[in-house]
PAPA-226300 format. One line per field, with one value per atom (N, C-alpha, C): residue number from 1; residue in three letters; atom name; z, x, y. Coordinates in steps of 0.2 Angstrom, whole numbers, always signed. Atoms other than C-alpha are relative to their C-alpha. Example, Ala and Ser with C-alpha at 12.3 -4.5 7.8 and 13.67 -1.06 7.14 Angstrom:
2
i [1,1,1,2,2,2]
aa [ALA,ALA,ALA,SER,SER,SER]
at [N,CA,C,N,CA,C]
w [+0,+39,+0,-1,+36,+3]
u [+4,+62,+4,-4,+68,-4]
v [-6,-22,+6,-6,-5,+5]
END
This chain:
139
i [1,1,1,2,2,2,3,3,3,4,4,4,5,5,5,6,6,6,7,7,7,8,8,8,9,9,9,10,10,10,11,11,11,12,12,12,13,13,13,14,14,14,15,15,15,16,16,16,17,17,17,18,18,18,19,19,19,20,20,20,21,21,21,22,22,22,23,23,23,24,24,24,25,25,25,26,26,26,27,27,27,28,28,28,29,29,29,30,30,30,31,31,31,32,32,32,33,33,33,34,34,34,35,35,35,36,36,36,37,37,37,38,38,38,39,39,39,40,40,40,41,41,41,42,42,42,43,43,43,44,44,44,45,45,45,46,46,46,47,47,47,48,48,48,49,49,49,50,50,50,51,51,51,52,52,52,53,53,53,54,54,54,55,55,55,56,56,56,57,57,57,58,58,58,59,59,59,60,60,60,61,61,61,62,62,62,63,63,63,64,64,64,65,65,65,66,66,66,67,67,67,68,68,68,69,69,69,70,70,70,71,71,71,72,72,72,73,73,73,74,74,74,75,75,75,76,76,76,77,77,77,78,78,78,79,79,79,80,80,80,81,81,81,82,82,82,83,83,83,84,84,84,85,85,85,86,86,86,87,87,87,88,88,88,89,89,89,90,90,90,91,91,91,92,92,92,93,93,93,94,94,94,95,95,95,96,96,96,97,97,97,98,98,98,99,99,99,100,100,100,101,101,101,102,102,102,103,103,103,104,104,104,105,105,105,106,106,106,107,107,107,108,108,108,109,109,109,110,110,110,111,111,111,112,112,112,113,113,113,114,114,114,115,115,115,116,116,116,117,117,117,118,118,118,119,119,119,120,120,120,121,121,121,122,122,122,123,123,123,124,124,124,125,125,125,126,126,126,127,127,127,128,128,128,129,129,129,130,130,130,131,131,131,132,132,132,133,133,133,134,134,134,135,135,135,136,136,136,137,137,137,138,138,138,139,139,139]
aa [MET,MET,MET,LEU,LEU,LEU,PRO,PRO,PRO,LEU,LEU,LEU,THR,THR,THR,GLY,GLY,GLY,CYS,CYS,CYS,CYS,CYS,CYS,ALA,ALA,ALA,TYR,TYR,TYR,ILE,ILE,ILE,THR,THR,THR,LEU,LEU,LEU,GLU,GLU,GLU,HIS,HIS,HIS,ASP,ASP,ASP,LYS,LYS,LYS,ALA,ALA,ALA,ASP,ASP,ASP,ILE,ILE,ILE,MET,MET,MET,GLU,GLU,GLU,PRO,PRO,PRO,PRO,PRO,PRO,LEU,LEU,LEU,GLY,GLY,GLY,ARG,ARG,ARG,GLU,GLU,GLU,ALA,ALA,ALA,LEU,LEU,LEU,ILE,ILE,ILE,THR,THR,THR,PRO,PRO,PRO,SER,SER,SER,ALA,ALA,ALA,PRO,PRO,PRO,LEU,LEU,LEU,VAL,VAL,VAL,VAL,VAL,VAL,ASP,ASP,ASP,GLY,GLY,GLY,GLU,GLU,GLU,ARG,ARG,ARG,LEU,LEU,LEU,CYS,CYS,CYS,TRP,TRP,TRP,SER,SER,SER,THR,THR,THR,HIS,HIS,HIS,TYR,TYR,TYR,PRO,PRO,PRO,PRO,PRO,PRO,PRO,PRO,PRO,LYS,LYS,LYS,ASN,ASN,ASN,PRO,PRO,PRO,ALA,ALA,ALA,LYS,LYS,LYS,VAL,VAL,VAL,ASP,ASP,ASP,ILE,ILE,ILE,SER,SER,SER,SER,SER,SER,GLY,GLY,GLY,GLU,GLU,GLU,THR,THR,THR,HIS,HIS,HIS,ARG,ARG,ARG,VAL,VAL,VAL,GLY,GLY,GLY,VAL,VAL,VAL,PHE,PHE,PHE,LYS,LYS,LYS,PHE,PHE,PHE,ASP,ASP,ASP,LEU,LEU,LEU,GLU,GLU,GLU,THR,THR,THR,SER,SER,SER,ARG,ARG,ARG,VAL,VAL,VAL,GLU,GLU,GLU,LEU,LEU,LEU,LEU,LEU,LEU,THR,THR,THR,GLU,GLU,GLU,ASP,ASP,ASP,TYR,TYR,TYR,ASP,ASP,ASP,HIS,HIS,HIS,PRO,PRO,PRO,CYS,CYS,CYS,ARG,ARG,ARG,VAL,VAL,VAL,PHE,PHE,PHE,LEU,LEU,LEU,ARG,ARG,ARG,GLY,GLY,GLY,GLY,GLY,GLY,LYS,LYS,LYS,LYS,LYS,LYS,TYR,TYR,TYR,ASN,ASN,ASN,GLY,GLY,GLY,HIS,HIS,HIS,LEU,LEU,LEU,ARG,ARG,ARG,ILE,ILE,ILE,VAL,VAL,VAL,SER,SER,SER,LYS,LYS,LYS,GLU,GLU,GLU,THR,THR,THR,LYS,LYS,LYS,ALA,ALA,ALA,LYS,LYS,LYS,SER,SER,SER,TRP,TRP,TRP,ASP,ASP,ASP,ILE,ILE,ILE,GLU,GLU,GLU,ILE,ILE,ILE,ASP,ASP,ASP,LEU,LEU,LEU,LYS,LYS,LYS,ASN,ASN,ASN,GLU,GLU,GLU,LYS,LYS,LYS,LYS,LYS,LYS,LEU,LEU,LEU,ARG,ARG,ARG,VAL,VAL,VAL,LEU,LEU,LEU,GLY,GLY,GLY,ILE,ILE,ILE,GLY,GLY,GLY,LYS,LYS,LYS,ARG,ARG,ARG,LEU,LEU,LEU]
at [N,CA,C,N,CA,C,N,CA,C,N,CA,C,N,CA,C,N,CA,C,N,CA,C,N,CA,C,N,CA,C,N,CA,C,N,CA,C,N,CA,C,N,CA,C,N,CA,C,N,CA,C,N,CA,C,N,CA,C,N,CA,C,N,CA,C,N,CA,C,N,CA,C,N,CA,C,N,CA,C,N,CA,C,N,CA,C,N,CA,C,N,CA,C,N,CA,C,N,CA,C,N,CA,C,N,CA,C,N,CA,C,N,CA,C,N,CA,C,N,CA,C,N,CA,C,N,CA,C,N,CA,C,N,CA,C,N,CA,C,N,CA,C,N,CA,C,N,CA,C,N,CA,C,N,CA,C,N,CA,C,N,CA,C,N,CA,C,N,CA,C,N,CA,C,N,CA,C,N,CA,C,N,CA,C,N,CA,C,N,CA,C,N,CA,C,N,CA,C,N,CA,C,N,CA,C,N,CA,C,N,CA,C,N,CA,C,N,CA,C,N,CA,C,N,CA,C,N,CA,C,N,CA,C,N,CA,C,N,CA,C,N,CA,C,N,CA,C,N,CA,C,N,CA,C,N,CA,C,N,CA,C,N,CA,C,N,CA,C,N,CA,C,N,CA,C,N,CA,C,N,CA,C,N,CA,C,N,CA,C,N,CA,C,N,CA,C,N,CA,C,N,CA,C,N,CA,C,N,CA,C,N,CA,C,N,CA,C,N,CA,C,N,CA,C,N,CA,C,N,CA,C,N,CA,C,N,CA,C,N,CA,C,N,CA,C,N,CA,C,N,CA,C,N,CA,C,N,CA,C,N,CA,C,N,CA,C,N,CA,C,N,CA,C,N,CA,C,N,CA,C,N,CA,C,N,CA,C,N,CA,C,N,CA,C,N,CA,C,N,CA,C,N,CA,C,N,CA,C,N,CA,C,N,CA,C,N,CA,C,N,CA,C,N,CA,C,N,CA,C,N,CA,C,N,CA,C,N,CA,C,N,CA,C,N,CA,C,N,CA,C,N,CA,C,N,CA,C,N,CA,C,N,CA,C,N,CA,C,N,CA,C,N,CA,C,N,CA,C,N,CA,C,N,CA,C]
w [+3,+1919,+0,-4,+1918,-5,+5,+1909,-4,+7,+1893,+0,-1,+1894,-6,+8,+1881,-6,+3,+1873,-4,+5,+1857,-8,+4,+1844,-8,+4,+1824,-5,+3,+1812,-10,+7,+1790,-3,+3,+1779,-8,+8,+1760,-3,+1,+1755,-6,+5,+1740,+5,-3,+1745,-2,+2,+1737,+5,-3,+1751,+8,-6,+1764,+1,-1,+1769,+8,-5,+1779,+4,-6,+1796,+0,-1,+1800,+2,-4,+1806,+7,-8,+1825,+1,-3,+1824,-6,+2,+1819,-1,+2,+1810,+0,+2,+1809,-9,+7,+1791,-1,+1,+1780,-10,+7,+1761,-1,+3,+1760,+3,-2,+1771,-1,-1,+1766,+1,-1,+1771,+0,+0,+1768,+9,-5,+1785,+1,+2,+1785,+7,-8,+1802,+5,-5,+1812,+4,-6,+1831,+4,-3,+1840,+6,-10,+1860,+1,-8,+1873,+0,-1,+1877,+9,-7,+1897,+5,-5,+1901,-5,+1,+1901,+1,+10,+1893,+0,+5,+1884,+1,-1,+1894,-7,+3,+1886,+2,+0,+1882,-2,+3,+1881,-4,+4,+1869,-1,-4,+1877,+9,-7,+1891,+2,-2,+1902,+1,-2,+1901,+3,-6,+1916,-2,+1,+1913,+2,+3,+1911,+0,+0,+1910,-9,+5,+1892,-1,+0,+1886,-9,+7,+1872,-3,+3,+1858,-5,+2,+1852,-10,+7,+1831,-3,+3,+1825,+2,-2,+1827,-9,+9,+1810,+0,-1,+1809,-9,+2,+1800,-8,-1,+1796,-10,+3,+1785,-3,+2,+1779,+3,-1,+1788,+5,-4,+1794,+5,-2,+1809,+5,-5,+1815,+6,-4,+1833,+1,-2,+1842,+6,-9,+1862,+1,-2,+1862,-1,+6,+1855,-6,+5,+1843,+0,+1,+1849,-2,+8,+1835,+0,+2,+1826,-5,+7,+1814,-6,+10,+1797,+0,+1,+1793,-10,+6,+1777,-2,+5,+1766,+2,-3,+1774,-7,+5,+1758,-5,+3,+1753,+5,-3,+1761,-1,+0,+1769,+1,-2,+1771,+2,-1,+1780,+4,-5,+1796,+5,-8,+1813,+5,-3,+1824,+7,-7,+1840,+2,-3,+1847,+8,-5,+1865,-2,-3,+1874,+0,-2,+1879,-9,+5,+1861,-6,+5,+1843,-2,+3,+1834,-3,+4,+1828,-4,+4,+1815,-3,+2,+1809,-4,+5,+1792,+3,-1,+1795,-6,+3,+1784,+3,-1,+1789,-6,+4,+1781,+1,-4,+1785,-1,+2,+1776,+2,-2,+1784,+8,-9,+1803,+3,-4,+1810,+0,+3,+1803,+0,+1,+1810,+0,-3,+1805,+1,+0,+1807,-3,+3,+1794,+0,-1,+1800,+3,-2,+1805,-5,+3,+1796,-3,-1,+1787,+0,+0,+1786,+6,-9,+1802,-2]
u [-2,+1170,+6,-4,+1183,-5,+3,+1178,+4,-3,+1183,+2,-5,+1197,+2,-4,+1201,-8,+3,+1186,-1,+3,+1185,-5,+6,+1171,+4,+0,+1176,-7,+8,+1162,+7,+0,+1167,-6,+3,+1154,+1,-1,+1154,-7,+2,+1150,+4,-5,+1156,+3,-4,+1165,-7,+4,+1149,-6,+4,+1138,+2,-2,+1147,-1,+6,+1138,+3,-1,+1142,-2,+4,+1140,-5,+7,+1123,+3,-4,+1126,-1,-3,+1135,+0,+1,+1138,+9,-7,+1157,-2,-2,+1162,+8,-8,+1181,+1,-1,+1175,-2,+8,+1166,+4,-3,+1166,+11,-10,+1184,+4,-7,+1194,-6,+5,+1183,+5,-6,+1191,-6,+7,+1178,+2,+1,+1173,+2,-3,+1184,+6,-3,+1189,+1,+1,+1184,-2,+3,+1183,-4,+7,+1167,+0,+3,+1163,-4,+6,+1153,-4,+6,+1138,-1,-2,+1144,-5,+4,+1136,-4,+8,+1118,-1,-4,+1120,+7,-6,+1137,+3,-5,+1150,+7,-7,+1165,-3,+3,+1162,+6,-7,+1176,+1,+0,+1183,+1,+2,+1187,-4,+3,+1179,-1,+3,+1178,-2,+5,+1165,+0,-1,+1161,-6,+6,+1151,-6,+7,+1133,-4,+0,+1135,-2,-1,+1130,+1,+0,+1135,-1,+4,+1127,+9,-4,+1140,-2,-2,+1140,-1,-3,+1136,-4,+3,+1124,-5,+4,+1112,-4,+2,+1100,-8,+3,+1089,-6,+2,+1074,-3,+1,+1067,+5,-4,+1085,+3,-3,+1089,+6,-9,+1104,+3,-6,+1117,+3,-6,+1128,+4,-5,+1141,+3,-2,+1145,+9,-6,+1162,+1,-3,+1169,-5,+4,+1162,-10,+10,+1144,-2,+3,+1140,+2,-2,+1151,+9,+5,+1157,-1,+5,+1150,+6,-2,+1160,+2,-1,+1154,-9,+7,+1137,-1,+1,+1132,-8,+4,+1116,-2,+4,+1101,-5,+3,+1093,+2,-1,+1102,+1,-2,+1107,+8,-7,+1125,-1,+1,+1131,+9,-6,+1147,-1,-2,+1153,+3,-2,+1156,+6,-3,+1169,+3,-4,+1175,+4,-6,+1191,+0,+0,+1195,+9,-6,+1211,-1,-3,+1208,-8,+3,+1197,+0,+1,+1196,-4,+3,+1189,-8,+5,+1172,-5,+3,+1161,-6,+9,+1144,+0,+1,+1139,-5,+5,+1127,-5,-3,+1118,-7,+3,+1109,-2,+3,+1095,-5,+5,+1083,-8,+7,+1068,-1,+3,+1069,-3,+0,+1059,+6,-4,+1074,+6,-5,+1085,+5,-9,+1103,-3,+1,+1100,+6,-7,+1112,-2,+0,+1114,+2,-3,+1125,+5,-6,+1140,+4,-3,+1153,+8,-6,+1169,+6,-3,+1179,+3,-3,+1190,+5]
v [-1,+414,+8,-7,+430,+7,-8,+447,+0,-3,+453,+8,-7,+466,+5,-4,+481,-2,+0,+478,+5,-10,+492,-4,+0,+492,+4,-5,+499,-3,+3,+501,+3,-1,+501,+0,-2,+510,-1,+2,+504,+8,-6,+525,+3,-4,+538,+6,-8,+555,+2,-2,+561,+2,+2,+555,+4,-5,+566,+7,-5,+580,+6,-3,+596,+1,+1,+598,+5,-6,+608,+8,-2,+623,+3,+0,+627,-6,+5,+609,-2,+0,+600,-7,+12,+581,+3,+2,+575,-3,+4,+567,+8,-5,+583,+3,-1,+585,+5,-4,+596,-4,+4,+582,-5,+7,+567,-5,+6,+551,-6,+6,+533,+0,+1,+527,-8,+7,+510,+1,+3,+503,+6,-3,+517,-1,+3,+518,+0,-4,+519,-1,+1,+522,-3,+2,+512,+6,-6,+520,+0,+2,+520,+7,-9,+539,+2,-5,+547,+4,-5,+562,-4,+2,+556,+7,-4,+568,-2,+3,+558,-9,+8,+539,-3,+3,+527,-4,+3,+519,-9,+8,+502,+1,+5,+492,-5,+10,+477,+0,+2,+467,-8,+4,+455,-5,+4,+439,+3,-2,+442,+11,-8,+462,+1,-2,+469,+8,-7,+485,+4,+0,+495,+6,-4,+503,+6,-7,+523,-3,-1,+520,+3,-7,+534,+1,-3,+546,+1,+0,+548,+7,-3,+563,+2,+2,+561,+6,-6,+577,+1,+1,+581,-5,+6,+564,+1,-1,+564,-5,+5,+549,+4,-4,+555,-5,+6,+541,+5,-2,+546,-1,+1,+547,+0,+1,+546,+4,-5,+563,+2,+1,+558,+4,-3,+571,+8,-8,+585,+0,+0,+582,-4,+10,+569,-1,+5,+557,+4,-2,+562,+0,+0,+566,-5,+3,+555,+1,+0,+558,-8,+8,+546,-3,+4,+544,-7,+6,+527,-4,+4,+511,-1,+2,+510,-8,+4,+493,+0,-1,+489,-7,+5,+479,+3,-2,+481,-6,+4,+474,+0,-1,+470,-5,+3,+466,+0,+2,+458,-2,+5,+453,-5,+7,+438,-7,+3,+433,+2,-4,+434,+4,-8,+448,-3,+2,+445,+5,-6,+454,-1,-1,+459,+0,-3,+463,+4,-2,+476,+6,-2,+488,+8,-7,+508,+1,-6,+513,+4,-6,+529,-5,+2,+521,-6,+7,+502,+2,-2,+504,+0,+0,+499,+3,-6,+508,-3,+3,+496,-5,+9,+478,-3,+6,+464,-5,+5,+455,-8,+7,+442,-1,+0,+435,+1,-1,+443,-6,+6,+436,+4,-3,+451,+3,+1,+450,+5]
END
């Protein structure tokens, strides 16, 4: 089997602009209350390095290999969801309020295949935090 090349991952989350939080002191975010954007088709990065210096937006995946996608971190004390970037959390993409469920889609594309999409739910109150709800229809 040939490798999948140029694999990219994207996330879309259903949220209100009021869900966007200011970064904590000493931290930065690309999306803030003063520069609010909806998380729609934002590129995720592959967790190929730890500790993460800078993770790639694209990877090649050979048969039998697995790669993790960096999606988010969460802070239960401050009830905050932090979406990651290629620089992990320096800056992060956005801080969202953690007291609600966010539904959305993860989408993976490669040069050799059609895009694959999964419906997801992020919920800090749920033990699993991130649940894959099924194969998405939105490609």
